[in-house]
C-alpha positions in Angstrom: 39.6 267.6 124.1 40.3 264.8 121.5 43.2 266.9 120.1 44.8 267.5 123.5 46.8 265.0 125.6 46.2 265.8 129.3 49.4 265.5 131.4 49.7 266.0 135.2 53.0 267.2 136.6 53.6 267.4 140.3 55.1 270.8 141.3 57.9 269.3 143.4 61.0 267.2 143.0 63.5 267.0 140.1 60.9 266.4 137.5 59.2 269.7 138.2 62.5 271.6 138.3 63.4 270.3 134.8 59.9 271.1 133.5 59.8 274.6 135.0 63.3 275.3 133.7 62.2 274.4 130.1 58.7 276.0 130.5 58.8 278.9 132.9 55.3 279.6 134.2 53.7 283.0 134.9 52.6 283.3 138.4 53.4 281.3 141.6 50.1 279.8 142.5 48.6 276.4 141.7 47.3 274.9 139.6 49.4 276.0 136.7 47.9 275.4 133.3 50.2 274.7 130.3 49.5 274.2 126.6 52.5 272.7 124.8 52.5 272.4 121.0 53.5 269.1 119.3 57.0 270.5 118.5 57.6 271.4 122.1 56.8 275.1 121.8 55.1 276.6 124.9 51.9 278.3 123.9 50.5 279.0 127.4 51.7 278.7 130.9 50.0 280.5 133.7 48.9 279.8 137.3 45.3 279.7 138.1 42.3 278.0 136.5 40.5 279.1 133.4 37.3 280.9 134.4 34.0 278.9 134.2 32.4 278.9 130.8 35.7 279.9 129.0 37.5 276.6 128.8 36.1 275.6 125.4 36.8 278.9 123.7 40.2 279.0 125.4 41.1 275.5 124.0 39.7 276.2 120.6 41.7 279.4 120.4 45.0 277.6 121.1 44.1 274.7 118.9 43.7 277.1 116.0 47.4 278.0 116.5 48.6 274.5 117.0 48.9 273.5 113.4 47.3 270.7 111.4 46.3 267.5 113.3 47.5 264.4 111.3 45.7 261.1 111.2 47.5 258.0 112.2 47.8 256.9 108.6 49.3 260.3 107.6 51.8 260.2 110.5 52.9 256.7 109.5 53.2 257.6 105.8 55.3 260.7 106.8 57.5 258.6 109.0 58.2 256.2 106.2 58.9 258.9 103.7 61.3 260.7 106.1 63.2 257.6 106.9 63.6 256.7 103.3 64.7 260.2 102.3 67.2 260.4 105.2 68.7 257.1 104.2 69.0 258.2 100.6 70.7 261.4 101.6 73.2 259.6 103.8 74.1 257.5 100.7 74.4 260.7 98.6 71.4 259.8 96.5 69.5 263.1 96.1 67.3 261.7 93.4 66.0 258.9 95.7 65.6 261.5 98.5 63.5 263.8 96.4 61.5 260.9 95.1 60.8 259.9 98.8 59.7 263.3 99.9 57.5 263.7 96.9 55.2 260.9 98.3 54.0 263.4 101.0 52.3 265.5 98.3 49.2 263.4 99.1 49.2 264.8 102.6 50.0 268.4 101.9 52.2 270.9 100.0 55.9 270.0 99.9 57.8 272.0 102.5 54.7 273.5 104.1 52.6 270.7 105.6 51.3 273.0 108.2 51.7 270.6 111.1 54.1 270.7 114.1 54.1 266.9 114.5 57.7 265.6 114.5 57.4 263.7 111.2 55.9 266.7 109.5 58.5 269.1 110.7 61.3 266.7 109.6 59.6 266.3 106.2 59.5 270.1 105.8 63.2 270.4 106.9 64.2 267.7 104.4 62.4 269.6 101.5 64.3 272.8 102.5 67.6 271.0 102.7 67.1 269.4 99.3 66.0 272.7 97.9 69.2 274.3 99.1 71.2 271.5 97.5 69.4 272.1 94.3 70.2 275.8 94.4 73.8 275.1 95.0 73.9 272.7 92.0 72.3 275.4 89.8 74.8 278.0 90.9 77.7 275.6 90.3 76.3 274.9 86.8 76.1 278.6 86.0 79.7 279.1 87.1 80.8 276.4 84.7 78.7 277.8 81.9 80.5 281.1 82.4 83.9 279.4 82.3 85.8 276.9 80.2 83.8 273.8 81.1 80.5 274.6 79.4 79.5 270.9 78.8 79.8 270.2 82.6 77.6 273.2 83.2 75.0 272.0 80.8 75.1 268.5 82.2 74.8 269.7 85.8 71.7 271.8 84.8 70.1 268.8 83.1 70.9 266.5 86.1 69.5 269.2 88.5 66.3 269.4 86.5 65.8 265.6 86.7 66.6 265.5 90.4 65.2 268.7 91.9 62.5 270.1 89.5 59.6 268.6 91.5 60.6 270.8 94.5 58.3 273.9 94.4 61.0 276.5 94.8 63.1 275.1 92.0 60.5 274.1 89.4 60.4 277.5 87.6 64.1 278.2 88.0 65.2 275.0 86.4 62.6 275.1 83.6 63.8 278.7 82.8 67.4 277.7 82.9 67.0 274.9 80.5 64.9 277.0 78.1 67.6 279.7 78.2 70.3 277.1 77.2 68.3 276.2 74.1 68.4 279.9 73.0 72.2 279.9 72.8 73.5 278.2 69.7 76.7 276.9 71.2 75.0 275.6 74.4 72.2 274.1 72.4 74.6 271.8 70.6 75.7 270.5 74.1 72.2 270.0 75.4 71.2 266.9 73.4 74.3 264.8 74.3 74.0 266.0 77.9 70.4 264.9 78.1 71.3 261.5 76.5 74.1 261.0 79.1 71.8 262.0 81.9 69.0 259.6 80.7 71.6 256.8 80.6 72.7 257.6 84.2 69.1 257.7 85.3 68.7 254.1 84.2 70.9 252.9 87.1 68.4 254.2 89.6 65.7 251.9 88.2 65.1 248.3 89.4 67.2 246.1 87.2 68.2 249.1 85.1 71.9 248.4 85.0 71.9 246.5 81.7 69.8 249.3 80.1 72.1 251.9 81.5 75.2 250.3 80.1 73.6 250.0 76.7 72.6 253.6 76.8 76.1 254.7 77.8 77.5 252.7 74.8 75.0 254.5 72.5 76.1 257.9 73.8 79.8 257.0 73.3 79.1 255.9 69.7 76.5 258.6 68.7 78.5 261.5 70.1 82.0 260.4 69.4 84.8 262.9 70.1 82.6 264.9 72.4 82.7 265.5 76.2 79.6 263.4 76.5 81.3 260.4 74.8 84.4 260.8 77.1 82.3 260.8 80.2 80.2 257.8 78.9 83.5 255.8 78.4 84.7 256.8 81.8 81.5 255.6 83.4 81.7 252.3 81.4 85.3 251.8 82.7 84.0 252.4 86.2 81.3 249.8 85.8 83.8 247.4 84.3 86.2 247.9 87.2 83.4 247.4 89.7 82.4 244.1 88.0 86.0 243.0 88.0 86.2 243.9 91.7 83.1 241.9 92.5 84.4 238.9 90.5 87.7 239.1 92.4 86.0 239.1 95.7 83.8 236.2 94.7 86.8 234.3 93.6 88.7 235.0 96.8 85.7 234.0 98.9 85.4 230.7 96.9 89.1 230.0 97.4 88.8 230.6 101.1 85.8 228.3 101.4 87.8 225.6 99.7 90.5 225.8 102.3 93.2 227.1 99.9 96.3 228.4 101.7 97.7 230.2 98.6 98.7 233.9 98.8 96.1 236.6 98.1 96.1 238.0 94.6 98.6 240.9 94.1 97.1 244.4 94.2 95.5 245.4 90.9 97.1 248.7 89.9 95.1 248.7 86.6 91.8 248.7 88.5 93.1 251.3 90.9 93.9 253.5 88.0 90.3 253.1 86.7 88.9 254.1 90.1 91.3 257.1 90.2 90.1 258.3 86.8 86.5 258.0 88.0 87.3 259.9 91.2 88.8 262.7 89.2 85.8 262.7 86.9 83.4 262.8 89.9 85.5 265.6 91.4 85.2 267.7 88.2 81.4 267.2 88.3 81.2 268.2 91.9 79.8 264.8 92.8 80.0 263.5 96.4 81.1 260.1 94.9 84.6 261.4 94.2 85.8 260.4 97.7 84.2 256.9 97.3 86.2 256.1 94.2 89.4 257.6 95.5 89.0 255.3 98.6 88.4 252.3 96.3 91.7 253.2 94.4 93.5 253.2 97.7 92.0 249.9 98.9 92.6 248.1 95.6 96.4 248.9 95.4 97.5 250.6 98.6 101.2 251.0 97.7 100.7 252.1 94.1 101.2 255.5 92.5 97.5 255.6 91.9 96.8 255.2 95.6 99.2 258.1 96.4 97.3 260.3 93.9 94.0 259.2 95.3 95.2 260.2 98.8 96.0 263.6 97.5 92.5 263.8 96.0 91.0 262.9 99.3 92.9 265.7 101.0 91.6 268.2 98.5 88.0 267.1 99.2 88.3 267.5 102.9 
């Protein structure tokens, strides 16, 4: 009985009406015996007692269909992993989300934990959602490879491998896709700069990795000059420069406010808005969810500028 939680429900009143509506019983007599799985699925619901001597086999039979029973430590670990992954997904950070769900490998296979506990079901659902994301990214990359933007296709496959390759359904597909790239002479030339650019971008996900990421982007821009990789590296550096200027401007404004200055606020910075707009367009071309973020920054930085008007058009396209 340790794996069961006994619950007595009175067969009268509103509580019973709600219960019977959700879990219709078989038979009209009392008592009515129910077995409800951890995910709320009704496994048994009939009137009348279990015959003498059959209760233990009866419970064991249903327990074998109830999924894996988690320990308190496993439940807590799953809850933390799910919360971290959900937060990362809300922020559009698939890499951090996959990294969080990967921690549940110590408990069971990714996407198939075999438990109906809420945290386990949510973890399996997150793995499936991330897997579908990865499949979409792979398909988008293949479409670009077949079109005129082959470097973006190569870059998206490299990024997808870094982000999603640890998910069981995608490991082989991504490994095969990258191997096939290396067999094509034209695409092989794009692979090294794409990998260098992706490694540089990956630095920003590390603690205190911003300085290293900037240095890596500068190396890509210098080593692969006059290539799509160098162009994207320079755009990313411009973005970072604009963000730094924006932070500096905010700090300066806050400092002036603290000092009691009554001077007018600085005029809108169209140059920074233009930089944000360029980044928004670059993110849109990559299929990145951050395109809307940079378009919104362009609007907020210089609301009445031509750049803001273009950014609003971009947002409309993204909706």
